[in-house]
N, C-alpha and C positions, 0 to 999 in steps of 0.2 A: 507837161506831165509832172505830177506831184509825187515825191518820194514816199514810200511806205514808212511808217514809223518803225524804227529799229531799236534794239536794245535787248539785253538778256534778263530774263526773270531771275531774281535771286532765289535760290533754292533754300529750304530750311537748313540744309547741311551747313551752309556758309554762316549761319547765324549762331551755331553752337559754340560754346567755349572751346579753347584749343584742346584741352584734355578730352572733352566729350567728342570732338572731331576725330581724334586719334582712335579712341575706343570704337566709335562708330565705323571708322574705316577698317579696323582690324576685324570687327564682327562681320562686316559686309564682305571683306576679302576672304575670310575663312569660309563663310557660307558659299560665296561664289566659287571658290576653289573646289570645295567638296562637291557642290552641285555640278559644276562643269566637268570634274573628273568622272563622276558617276554617269552623267549623260553620255559623254564621249566614250567612256569605256564600254558602256552598254552597246553603243552603236558599233564600236570596234568588234566586240565579241559577236554581235549579230552578223556583222559583215564577214567575220571569220568563218562562221557556220556556212554562210552562202558560198564563200570561196571554196571551202572544203568539199562542198557538194558538187562543184563544177568538175568537169572532166579534166584529166591531165594531172601529172605530178609536177612538183616544183622543187628546186634546190635554191635556197637563199643563204646568204652569208655576209659576214663583215670581215674586211681585210685591214689589218693594222700593222704597224711596225713594232719593234721591241719595246717601245715606250708607250704603247697603247694608242698611238695617234692614227687616225684614219688615213689610209693610202688611197688617194683619188686616182681615177683613170687607170687603175690596174687592169691588166688583161686577164680574163677568166675563160678558159677553154673547157667545155663540158663534153666528154666523149662517151658515147654509148658503147659499153664493152662488147655487146653482141653484134651490133651493126657497124661499129667503128665510125659512125657519123659524129662529126664534131660541130658544135655550135659555139660561137664566140659572144662574149658579153664584156661589159666594162663597169667598174665600180663607179658610184656617184660621189658627190662631194662629202658624204658621210662614210665612204668606204664600203657601202652596201652594194650587193648585186642580187638579182633575181633571175634564175633560169626557169621560165614557166612553160607550160604546155608540153612537158616531156612525157614520153611513153614510159610505162612502168618498166623497171629493170635496174641494172647496176651501172654506175657511171664512174669515170675517173675525172676529177676536177683539178685542173692545173692553173695556178695563179702566178703571174709574173709582173714585175714592175721594174722600171729602170733603176739601177743602183741596188737592187735586192736579189738575193738568191731565189731561184724558181722553186716553188713548193707544189707538190701533187698529193691530193687526197684520193686514195684508190678505194674501189669497192663501196661506193656510196650508193646504197640501195634505197629506192623509192617505189612505193605502190601507187596505184591509181587513186587520185584525189588526195595524196599525201604531200605534206610540206616538210622537207628535210632541211634543217638549219645547220650551218657550219660556222665555226670561228677560226680564222686563219691569221697566223702571225708570221710575217716575212722577216727574215734575217738579212742583214747587210751582206752583199755579195763578197766572195773572196777576191784577193788581189787580181788573180787571172780573170775572174768574172768582171771586175771593175774596169780592167783595161778594155774588155769587149764592150762594156756598157758605154764608156767614154767614146768609143769608136762609133757607136750607133745612137748616141744620146739625143733625145729631144727633151731630156729632163735629167735630174741628178738628185742626190740625197739632199743637198742644200736647197734645191728647187722645191722639194717636197715640203720644206719648212719655211720658205721665204714668205714674208708678209706681203711683199709686192715685188714684181720682177717683170722683165721684158721677155719676149719670145725669140727663139732662134730664127723664126720665119718672118719676123716683122720687117716692114719696109719703111717704118717711121717710129719715132719715140713713143712707146706705149708702156703702161704699167698694168699688169694683171694683178688686182688686189684679191687675195685668196679668201675663200669662205671661212677658212680657219681663223684668219685675222678678225673677221667680222664676228665670229662666234665666241672667240676666246679673249680678244683684246680690244673690244669696244663695249661700253655699258649697254644694257638691254634697251635703254631709252634713246639710243643714238638714232640720228637720221643720217641721210647720205652725206651731208656736209661734214660730219665728224669722221665718217668712214674714209672719204677720199683724201683726208688731210695727210695720210701716210705717204701719198705719192710725191715724187720730187717736184719742187717749185710751187707747192700748193699750201695755202693756209686758210683756215676757217675759224670763225668764232661765233659764239652765241652767248650774249651777255646775261641771259637768264638761267643758264645751265645746260648741260648736255641734253639735246633733244627737246628743250623746254621753250621753244620759240623759233622765230625765223632765223635760220643760219645765214651767215654771210661768207662767201667763198671767193678767193682769188687764186689764179695760177698763172705763172709767168707775168704777173701784173695785170692780167685780164680780169676785169670785174664781171660779175654776173650779167649776162646779156651778150657777152662777147664770145660765148661758147655754147654748144648744144649739150643738152642732157637727154638721154633716151632711156626708155624702159622696154627691155626685150626688143630693141631695135626701132621703137616708135618714138619720135621726138615729142617732147611735151614742153610747153612754155606759155607765157602770157601772150596776149594778142596786141596790147598797146606797145610793148617792147618785149623782146624774146628773153625775159628774165624768168626766174623759177622760185618756187616756194618749198623749201625743205620741210617745213612743218605740216604741209598740207598734202603731200604725196609721198608714198613709198618709204615708210619708216624702216629702220635697220632690221626689225624683226622679219620683214618680208624679203630682204635682200640676200641673194645667194652669192654674189660676186660682182666685181666691177672691172670692166675693160676700159682703161683711161687712155684715150688717144690724144696725145699732145701735139696734134697736127691738124691741118684742114682735111686730112684723110684723102682717100682716093675718090675717083668720080662717083663711086657707089655710096659714098658717105652722104647721107641725106639730112636735111633739117634747115631751119631758117637762119642759123647762126654758126655755120661751120668755120666762121671767122677765126676763132682761136683754137678750136679743138672740139672733141666730143667725149663726154663722160657717159659711158654706156653701162647703165645699171642692169643687172640680170636678176630675174626672179629665181627663187629656189627650184631645184629639180623636184620632180615628183618621185619620192623614194619608192624603192621596190618592196620595202618591208612595212608591215602594218604597225602603227604605234599611236599612242595617245601621250601628249607631253604637256600637262598643266604646269604653270610656274607662277611664282609671285616674287616681286622685287620691291624693296623698300629702301629709301635713302634720304639724304639731306633734303631740306626744304619741304619736308612732309610729302615726298614723292612716292607714289604708289603705282605700280604697274602689275596688273593681273592679266595673264596671257594663257590661252589654251590653243595648242596645236594638235591637229589630227591628220595622220597619214593613213590612207586606206590600204596601201599596197595595191598590187594589181589583182583584179577580180573579174568575175563574169566569165562567159564562155571563152576559153583559150587565154584567160587572164590578159585581156587587151585594154582594160580601162583602169585608171588609177587617179587619185586626187590628193592634194594637200590643202589644208585649211588652217587659217589662223584667225582668232578673234581675241581682241584685247581691249582693255580700258586703262587709261593712264590719268591720274590726277596729281597736281603739284601746286604748291604755293609759289614756286620759283625762287631763284636766288634774289631777284629784285623785289622790293617790297610790294606786296599785293598784286604781283603780276601772275595771277592764278591761271592755270592751264587745265583743261579737261579734254581728253580725246577718247572717242569710242570708234573703233575701226575693225575691219575684217577683210580678209582677202581669200580667194579660192582659185586654185589652178587645177584644171582637169586635163588629163592626157588620154587620148583615145587612139589606139593603133588600129586604124581602119583596115589596113592590110600590111603585108610585109614592105610595101612601097610607100604607103601614105599614112601620115600621122596628123591628127587634128588636136590642137591645143586651145583650150578656152581659159580666159583669165578675167577676174573681176576683183577690184579693190575699192572699198568705200571707206571714207573718213568723215567724221563729224567732230569739228574742233570748236571749242568755246573758250575764250580767254578774256582777261582784263588788260591786254597789252595796249598802251596808248600809241598815238601816231608817231611820237618822237622819243628818242632816248633821253636820259636825265640831263639837266643843265649843270654846267661846271660849278655854279654856286651851291646847288643842291647836294652834289657829291661831297663838297668841302664841308658843308654845314651838317648834313644828316648821315653821312656815311657812304661807303663804297657801293652798297647795294640799294641805295634809295631809288625809287621810281614813282610811287604813288602813296597817298595817305588816305585815311578814312575818318578823320576827326574834324575836318573843316569843309563843309559842303559849299562854301562860297569860293573855294579855290578850284582852278582848272585841273589841279592834280588830285582831285577827289576820285577814288576808285570807281564809283558808280557811274561816272560820266564817260568811262573809257571801256568799250567792249568790242569784241570780235565774235561773229557767228559765221563759221566757215565750213560748209560741206563740200566735199569733192567726190568724184567717182571716176574710175578708169576701167574700160573693158576692151578686150580684143578677142578675135578668133583667128588662130593661125593654122594654115594648111601647108604642110610640107610634103611634096610628092616627088618620087623618082619616076620620071616618065619613060625611062628606058633609053638606051643608046647614048648614055651620058647626059641626058637632059634632066634638069632639076627645076622644080617650081616651088617658090616660097611666097605666099600671099597672106597679108594680115589686114583685114578691115578692122577699124577701131573707132571708139568714141570716148571722149572724156569731158568733164565739166568742172568748173571752178566758180564758186559763188561767195565772194567775200563781202559780207555785210558788216560794215564797221561804223562805229559811232565814237567820236572823240571830242574832247573839249579843247578850245584854243586858249593859250595863255593871254593874260592881259597885255595889250600892246604898250601900256604904260609901265609895265613891270621893268624896273631898273636894277633890281637886286638879284633876280633869278631864283628867289626863294619861293617855296610853296605857301608860306605863311609870313605874316608880319608886315610892317610898313613898307610901302612902295614895292609890294610883291603881288602875288596872285590873290591874296586875301581880299574879300569883299568885291570880287570881280563878278561872281555869278549870283544874281538875284533878279527878282521880277520888279521892273520899274513901272511908274505910272504910264498908262496907255497913251501913246502919241508923243511921249518924251523921247529924248535921245540918250536915256540911261536904261540899264537893265538888259537882260538877255532876250526879252520879248519885244524889243524895239530896234529897228534898223538904225545903223550909224553909217556915216560916210567913210569909206575906205579909199582914199585918194580919188579914184575916178568912178566909184560905184557905191551903191547903198546895199548893206547886207546885215543880217543878224550877226552879232560879233562873237558869240560865246562858244559855239560848237558846230560840228559838221556831221551830217548824215551822208555816208559814203557807200557806194556800191561799185564793185568791179566784178562783172560776171561774164562768162563765156561758155559756149558749148561748141565742141569740135567733132567733125566726122572726117575720117580719112582712110587711106589705104597705102600700105607699102607692098610693092610687088617686085619680085626678082625672078628672072628666068636665066638659067646658066647652063652651059654645055661644057662637059669635061672631056677632053681628048688627050692623046699622048703628047700633044704640043702645048697644052695649057688649059686655061679656063676662060671662056667668054661669058660676060655678064651684061645683062641689060635689064632695065626696069624703070620704075618711076615711083616717086612719092607724091601723092596728091592729098590736099587737106582743104576743107571748107570750114570756116569759123564764123559764128555770129557773136557779137559783143555788145553789152550794154554797160555803160559807165556813167556815173554821175556823182556830184558833190552838192548837197543842199545845205546852206547855212541853217542852223537849227537852235532851238531853245533847249538846253540840257535838262532843265527842270521839268518841262512838260513834254519834251520830245516832239514838239510841233515845228515843222519845217516851214521856211518861207516859200512863197509861190514860185519864184524864179531861182534856178540853181546857180552855183558858181560855174558849173559847166554840166552839160548832159550830151552824150554822144552815143550813137548806135552805128555800128559799122560791120561790114562783111569783109572777110579776107579769103582769097583763094591762093593757095600755094602749090607750085608745080616744080618738081625736080626730076626731069627725065635724064637718063644717063646711059652710057655704054662704056665698057672697058674690057681690056684683054690682059690676062695674066699669062705671059709667055714663059714657059719653062725652057729657056734657051739651051741650057745644059743641065746636068744633074746638080750642079752647084749654083747656077745663075738663074734668077727669076726676075723678069722685068714686067712691070704693070704700067699701062698707060691708058688714059681714057679722058672723057669729056662729059661735063654736066652743065645743063643750063638751069640756073636758079631764077625762077620768075615768080613774082608776087603781085597780086592785084588787090587794091583796097578801095572800097566804096563806103564813104563815111557821111553820115548825117549828123550835123551839129545843131542842137536846138537853141533858141534864143535864151540868153542868160542875163545875169544881173550886171554884166559888164566886165567880169573877170577874164573871159576868154574871147567870145565872139560878140557879146553885147546884144542889143535889141534887134539887130538885123533889119533896121528900117521897117519894123512892123511885121516882117515875115516870121512864120513859126519856126523855120529851120533853113539851113543852107546845106547843099549837097556838094561833096567833092569826091573825085576819084582819080586814080592814077595807077600806073604799073611800073614795076622796077625789075630789071633783068640784068643778069650777069652770066657771062660765059666763063666756066671754071675748069680749065684743063689741069691735068695732073700727070706726073710721071715719077716712078720710084723703082728701085731695084734692091734685091737682096742677093748677096754672094756668100756661099758657105766656104770659108777659108779652110775649115776642117769640119768634121761632123758635130763638133761642140763649140764652134766659134764662127760667127757670121758678122758681116758688115753690111750696112745699108746706106742709101741716100735717097732724098726725096725733094722734088719740086712740086709745090701745090699752091692753088689759089683758093681763098675762102671768101665768103660774103656774109653780110648781116642785113636783114630787112630794116629800113629806117623806122623810127618811132612814129606812131600815129599822129603825134603832135605836130609833125611837119605840115599837116593840113590846117593848123590853126591860122585864122585870118586876122586876129587882132589881140592885143593885150597879152598878159601873162609873161612878160619879160622878153628876152631876146631869142625866141624860138626861130628855127630856120624858116626863112620867108619864102623860099622857092622849092619846088618839088626836086628832091635830091636824087643822086644815084645811091645804090646800096653801099654801105661801108665795105671795103675790100682789103684783103691782105694778100701778100705774096711771100711765100715761105720757102726758104732753103735750109735743109738740115741733113745731117748725116750722123751715123753712130755705129756702135758695135755691141754685140751680145756674146758673152762667154758663159758656158755652163760646165764647170768641172764637177767632179764627184762631190767635193765638199765645199764648193764655193760657186756663187753666181755673180756676174758683174755685167751691167749694161751702162753705157755712157753715150752722150750725144752732144752735138753743138748745133745751135739753132740761130737763125736770123730771120726776123719777121718784119716786113714793111707794111705799115698801116696807111690807108688812104681814105678820104671822105669820112673821117672819124667824128661821130656825133657824141659829145661828152655830156653826161647827165649830171645835174647838180640839184640837190634838194635845198629849197629856199628855207633858211632857218630864222630869218629876221621877221617877226610878226608885223612889222611896219611896212614890209615889202608887199605890194599888191599881189605878187605871185606866191605869197606865203602858202605853204602846204602843197605846192605843186612842184614838179620837177621841171627845171629849165634845161633846154638842150642847145648846145653850142657846137658850131662847126669848128672843130679844133684843127691845128696844124697836123701834117703827117708826122709819123713817129717810127722809130726803129727799135725793136726789142731783140736783143741778142744775148747769148750766154751759153754756159756749159752745165750739163746735168749728169748725175751718175747715181746709181744705186747698186748695192751689193749685199749678199748674205753669205755668211760663213758658218758652216756646221762644225762646231768645235769638238763634238763627241760628248758622250755622257749626258745627252739631252740638251746641251747648251747650243744656242745660236746667237750670232750678233748680226743685226741688220743695220745698215746705214744708208742714207742718201743725202745729197746736197746739190744746191744750185748756186752758181755765181753768175751774175749778169747785170745788165742795165737796160733801161727803157727810156729813151730820150726823144724829144721832139726835134724835127728837122724841117727845113724849108727856107724860103727867102725871108731874110730879116729875123729869123728865129735864132736866138742866142744858143750857142752850142752848150751841151751839158745840162739842158733844161729837162728835169726828170718828169716822167709820166706819173700821175697820181697813183698811189697804192701799189707801186711796183717796187718791192723790196730789193735791196742790193744782193741779198743772199737768203736762202732758207736751208735748214739742215734738220735731219731726223736721225736719231740714234735709238736703237732698241736692243735690249738683252732679254732673251727668252729662255726658259727652261721647261722641258717637257719630259715626263717620265711616268709611265703607267697611270695615265689619267690626270696627273698633276701638271698644271700649267701656271707658270709664273712669268710675268712680263713687266718690264720697266721701259717706258717709251717717252722720249723727249722730243719736242718740236721747238725749234728756235727760228725766229723770223727777224730779218735785218731791218734797218731803218728805212723809212719811206716818207713820202709827202702826201698831204691832202691839199686840194684846191677847189675853187668854185667853177671850174670849167673855162672861164674866160681869161683868168690869170692863173699862173702856175707857181708851184713851189712855195705856197703861202704858209702852210703849217707843217712843222716837222714832227714825225712820230718816231720815238726811240725804239730800238730793238726790244723784243720780248720773247719769253720762252715759257713752255708749259710741260710739266712732267706728270705722267699718269702711271698708276700702279694697278696690276691685275693679278689676282690669285684665284685659281679655279681647281676644283677636283671633280672629275667626271668618271662615272662607272663605265668601263669598256669591258664588258663580259657578256656572256650569252644568257644571262638571267632575264627574268621578266622585267626587271628594273634597269635594263641596259639604258645608257645615256642619261641616267639621273645625274644631277649636277648641283653643286653648291659653289657659289662664287662671291667674290668680294672685290670691289674696285674703288680706287681713289682718283678723282680728277683734280688737276692743279695741286699736286702733292705739296708743293712749297708755298701755296697760297699767293702766287704772283699777282700783283696789282699793277696792270699796265693800261694806258690809254691806247686804244687800237685805231680809232678814227675820230676825227673832229669835224663837225659841221659848224663853220664860223658864223657868228651873228654879225660881227663888224664887217664892213666893206673892205675891199682890198686897197692897199696903198701902193701905188706904182713905185718901182725901184728905178731911179734915174730916168723917169719918163717912159719906161719901156712899155710896149704894147702887150707884153707877155708875162713879165716877172713882177710879182707884187708880194708884199708882206701883209699879214693881218694880225692886229693886236688881239690878245686874248680878251675874252669878255665873260662876265658871269653868266651870260645867256648862251654861250657856246653849248652845242649838243655833243655829248661824249658817248662813244661806244667803248665799253670797258670789258676786261676779262671777268668771267664769273669766278666767285670765290671757291675755295677748296670744298669738295663734296665727296660723300661716301655713298656706296650702294651695296646692298646685300641681296643676293638672289638665291632662290631654291627652285629647282625643276625636278619633277618626278617623271621618269621615263617608264612607260607601261607598254611592253611588247607582248601582246597576248599569245603570239605563236612561239615564244621562247619557253624553255623549261624553267 
């Protein structure tokens, strides 16, 4: 099968001079903002008219504290003064509530929240079809009230303002990252890799700038692929390895919160890689109030983000349906030279209350991403010669580092329909069928294998590498050359990694006075098509045989059952079992010799296999007091092996026999305390790794496996350490948040030297944040520091040392918190990498390892000008303006 010719057409926009580009962007931005505001506002006003014509009265409102900050999950009791009937409601993440479908009359509205004095609005009169709006500000409770609050607390004043925190009910180390942190203390271009960095033991980086490329994330030393990421409870990941793409799914604009589970979870925790933990991303709630919120952000690297959000409020008969919609466009030159990014995206979430017992939720998110990101980061020599931000150039078309030869075209989509139903007698049903796709069409140039300087231009570099040679010769990009054991076009690669998945998560549970029984299953079917064809970057003509081409199907099953026993009022014990089973059926087509070779004249070879793991779990939570709990957990996790375990020849030292899934055994315990003005949670963990397959990106162009990942069966390892996070409410709007992790990750086993560190596992991480909030003003200074760690090639360890690094970000926002039509209008300014820290975060070595004292495990690697370096992005600024339009406000 021959690859389709790939590549991005250059738009006239990219050919304009810089000043013209800025003017064009500003004109287009202003026009788009005005047009988008007009269209959305018209739709909102039209919808308002429809809603007002519907039967029933409504009371809506916003609940804030004295500083104007939204109070989430406040209780709202609406009492009909004539019938004395009471209906209960809860505020959403923006502090909003809607009491819809009320009979005409007079009502008392009582609002309460932990740590605040109860407030009642009396004689709130509403007529049929009328919408009555309230603005409620809660005061901090008196001392006597605070004592009662602490005796009943599942929250506190400090918890209302914590950027991240654990739960009193947790049975494992978890961090709940608040929507307030996402909205106020992350730039609008952020993706989830930047959001989760606030959690203990976690660090992320993006060398092109915030949200301007593929983010890299580690926690507890686990690299991407050693943990699950879910969206509204649905796991998403690649099919060849369970890795993730932060730039291709779920930008921060769509994210309402994060439940970060740093454990294998309970039996009901689903996914292909519960191995290290689960990062559970949550979509935004459907607000109860109608609004249009257009915004524009502009910042460093010519980054422009135009966004439009629309919230319908609840409408229709009995106001049972509502939706939230986001559409945005982002363009940027990126911090790295000529690493341009363009993203067009939109998502919609619809909530339909079918009845008092059943709710249906529909979600769809679509992204179209186009970039000039090459396949590898910059080389050591390039950074030294051209500057910290060097990546590509556009003045030498004979060099592999010419921008035009390096492109991505990446569309994705993600859809689900969720049904949640109360079946009666304590039985609950939660079902989510879903589908999503990923289509990564990439084209990139290879460096000259004779490049000894690592430079883009000049003698003995990449200059004069890309040209058309005489037909039939062994020179030029249009003629094949011998690469060790096979013949291939030398200059570029036409690459595709695509898959489509269909699946369903199903849970049925039964709640009784003794506890909660849960059973269910996650099932997923995936089809994958992957190839790499050597290509001529001048003509984009591919050779007939690929480096590799594979098509495979994957079936994933996670049936489970667990019981959450409420042994006493203070003690909860949960135990269960899950069977994680995966089946892969893979067809590999004949190639040029890089992976499977000619297959003795056959067109393809077929392989299949199944992988199964039994994963029991047990955990407990004990309430020492009503605001202090302790917990302990035992759990097993697993990870599906990479599809390359089926490779039958070539490509380096891939695993040669069908393996078992990677497994972990985890023991951990901790405590959570929530006082009125302080929260604290801490834990100790010990994780044993078994059957660990280590990935290594081959960085030497003379290696026949260049541009592929090699997988090694590494020794077992043990990761252990201590984590803690706390938030203190100082009063007068000030909070101090801090977290830290101290630990180690070392290999263990027969003949393995003690103290041999696992790659990319820092000895410590720490975060410190000081925030100020007062009547719509938000100020935050957030520091992240990551300790020293090592890089290696998977077969030998502790080869390259990476020094500690830190990053400081600054945020300043002002948001209108009033009951005017312009409620939630906001102006914001942020600085990333405030002190312009320049640190090397990761090194892919070009030189081979040199054994230390003949060891089979320890080696050193000399620095090379051809080393690939992952670096911190330079200091950047961003300014944002959002206009809130609430048509139902006065």
